[in-house]
C-alpha positions in Angstrom: -53.5 275.8 -62.3 -50.9 273.1 -62.0 -50.6 270.2 -64.4 -51.9 266.9 -63.1 -49.7 263.8 -63.5 -52.2 261.1 -62.7 -53.0 259.9 -66.2 -49.3 259.9 -67.4 -48.3 258.2 -64.1 -50.9 255.4 -64.5 -49.9 254.9 -68.1 -46.3 254.4 -67.1 -47.1 252.1 -64.3 -49.4 249.8 -66.4 -46.7 249.7 -69.2 -44.3 248.3 -66.7 -46.7 245.6 -65.3 -48.1 247.4 -62.3 -51.6 246.4 -61.4 -54.5 248.2 -59.6 -55.3 246.5 -56.3 -58.1 248.6 -54.8 -59.4 252.0 -54.0 -57.8 253.6 -50.9 -59.1 256.2 -48.6 -60.3 259.5 -50.1 -58.9 260.1 -53.5 -56.1 257.5 -53.4 -55.6 254.1 -55.1 -53.4 251.2 -54.1 -51.3 249.6 -56.9 -48.8 246.8 -56.8 -45.4 246.9 -58.6 -43.9 243.6 -59.6 -40.6 245.3 -60.3 -40.1 246.4 -56.7 -42.6 244.0 -55.1 -44.2 246.8 -53.2 -47.7 248.3 -52.9 -47.9 251.9 -54.0 -50.3 254.6 -52.8 -51.3 256.8 -55.8 -53.2 260.1 -55.3 -55.8 260.7 -58.1 -54.9 264.4 -58.0 -51.2 264.1 -58.3 -50.3 267.8 -58.9 -46.5 267.6 -58.3 -43.8 266.2 -60.5 -41.8 265.5 -57.3 -44.6 263.2 -56.0 -45.0 261.5 -59.4 -41.2 260.8 -59.6 -41.2 259.6 -56.0 -44.0 257.1 -56.8 -42.0 255.9 -59.9 -38.9 255.4 -57.7 -40.9 253.4 -55.2 -42.2 251.3 -58.1 -38.6 250.6 -59.2 -38.9 252.7 -62.3 -36.8 255.7 -63.6 -37.9 259.3 -63.2 -40.1 260.5 -66.1 -41.2 264.0 -65.0 
């Protein structure tokens, strides 16, 4: 079973000022990053470090996984 990155990803996003906007379709959430001024689509079952790092990049944050 692969390691999930959701909790760690959400922790990093909130530490950098990102805010939860609303629930998305299926198992996704929409967040807003004030650093990059973009909305982010976050899967609740984020199994891949590649996906997690891509989300951090879109948020204007450095890789962490």
